[in-house]
Each structure stands twice: as structure tokens, then as C-alpha cells.
N, C-alpha and C positions, 0 to 999 in steps of 0.2 A: 504514517500508516497507523501507528498506535492510537492516535486520536480518532481516526475514522472508525477503527474497529471498536474502540471503547464507546463511541457515540452510538454505534449500532447494537450495543448490548453485549459485547464480547471483550471484556477487559484483558489486557495483555497478561495479567497475573494468571488468568485461566490457562493460557498456554504453558507457562512455567510450571503450574501445578500438574499439568499432564506430562511434563518432561519434554515439552516442545518449544521450539523457537522459530523465528523466521529470518531468512537471509535474502537480501536483494541480490539477484544474479544478473539482471540486465535492466538498463534504462535506455529507452529510445526517446530523446527529447528534441523538441523543436523550439528554438528561441525566436519569438515573434516581435518583441518590442523591448527596448532598453528598460532595465530596472536600475534605479539609483540607490546608493547607500542611504538608509534611513526611510526609504519609501515603504508605505504600508502595502503589503501584498496579501491576497487571500488565495489559499490553496484548497481546491475541492478535490475529493477523491471518490471515485465510484468503481465498483467491481465491473470487469468486462467479461472475463471467462475463467474457468477453472480447469485444472487437470487433476491427475491423481495425487500428486505431491506439490503442485504449484498453483498459483493463481495470478491473474493479471489485473492490475488496476489502471484506470486512466486518471491522470492528474491534470488539472487546469489551474494555471496561475493567472490571476487578474490583479490589476492595480486599483487604486482608490476610485478611478474614473470608470471602472469595470471594463477596461481595455485588456485584451488578451496579451499577456506577457510571454507565456510559454505553455506548451502542452506536452504531455509525455505518456508513454505506456511503460509500466514498471512490472517486471516479472519477479515474483517472490516465491521462494521455496520454503516449505515447512520442513524443519529438521528435528531429529531426535537429539536432545542436548547431551546425552551420554555418548552416543556413537558418532555424533556430528555428521550423520548421513541423512539423506532425504527420507521423509516419513509421510505417510498418507495424511491428507488434510483431515483435521478433526471434523466431525459431523456438523457442529455449529458453524464452523467457518465455511464448509462446503455449501451449506444451505444459504449462507449470506452471499456467496459468490454466484449464486444462480444455479 
């Protein structure tokens, strides 16, 4: 996720500067095709929806032949790094997630 956020103009350092972090709280994954050790895989990540303190991304894993290897929905919660409790999404992230 860090790479996807960074590519969209929101480096992870921005979160830590705000005293925020992210925690993956749920992954719902479907394995579609075998992936072997050493095989080149591509993972694409797109925002699906957002809540007050969480957001959901869809991830798609494909192999070098562009065959679907796996797909997943990942629920991520924004937390305050001091209290370690859920915190509202920062505006920049909320806009990115739709």
C-alpha cells in the first residue's frame, strides 16, 4: 500500500508527520492460479471505498502472462501513533479514496 499511496502523491512520511499510521485489519483474498517461487508478479491496488477511519482497497495480482493469480479486498484503518486508536482519515487520503 505504501507504494500505491506514494505514486498517488501521498508519501507515507506525510502520515507519520501527522502522527498517523495505517493498520491492515482484514484481508479477503481469492487465490485463482498457482504462483511459483521466483515468478514475476504484478500487484495493482485501487481504492474501493472509505469510511470515517478506514478505507478499502482492491488488489489484483497477475503473472508475467497477465493471468489472474489472486484478487483481494483489504480493509485498512488509520490510527493515531500515540494512542494507537483509530483516527479519522486525513483529508488528502479521504479525497484519494473517493
